[in-house]
N, C-alpha and C positions, 0 to 999 in steps of 0.2 A: 461503550468503548471508552476506556481510560486513555486519553491521548498522551498524558505524561508518562504513563507506564509503557505505552507502545513506543514512544520516542526513546525512553531509557533502554528498553529491550533491543530496539533496532540499533542504537549506538553500540551496545555491548556485542550484538551478534554480527553486525556488518561494519563496524568501525567507521561510520560516516555521519558525523553529527549534523552537518548541514542538510544532507538529504533526509536524515532521520526526522528532522523537524517538519520538512515538507510532506513526507509520507504520512507522518502521524496526523498532520492537519487534514490531508486529503482522506485518509482512512476514517477519521472522525466525522468528516462531512458525509462520507459514504454511509457510515453507520447511522448518522442522524437522519439521512434521507429515507431509510427503511427499505430500499430496494433489495439489498443483499438479504436481509431477513426474509422478505417475501419470496425471493427467488430460491432460497435454500432452506426455508423453514427453520431458521435458527439465527441466533444473534452473531454478528461479526465480533470476534474477540481478538485480543492481542495474539493468542496462540494461532488462530486461524490465519492472520496476516503473516506472521513470521514463518509458519510452516509452508505457506504457499510461496512466499518469496524465496525460501530456501530451495524450492524446486526449479527455479530459473537457472539458466546456464551459469556456471560458476564464474565465468569471466565478466559477467554483467555487474555494473555498479548498482547501488541500492535503488537509485531512481529508475534505471533500466529494468531492474527486477520488478519494481512496482508496475511500470508500464507494460511489461511482459504479462504479468498476471491480469491486469485490467484488460489487455487485449484478448486473453482467453475468456474472461468473463463476458466481454462484449460480444465475442463470437457465439458463445453459448446462450446468452440471455438478452443481449442488447442493453444499451443505456449506460454503459460504464465509461465511455470515453471522456465524459465531462470531468472525471476525477484524475485524468492523466497529469503527469508532471512534464512541463516543457523542459526538454533537455538543453535548450539553448540559453537557459537562465543559470547564472552562476550560483551554485549551492555552497560555495566555500565561505561566503561572508556570513 
């Protein structure tokens, strides 16, 4: 998982630089942990992340989209809540 490429793609796709950095960091940590690869028999990629975040409700912010996807992963496979983003943390700085 190329964290810089993911952050750049998230900025372009969702126009939220602050949250893009957080999501890229969490996605990189998730990829490094190997759980996604084991659960889905394939590597976590930039395209996988972006496509799944685009499936979230359109009114959601980028951080909410990330947490929405992780919620689905956690329901289906368990163990993904540790990668959630706290929404009470300011992502504008």
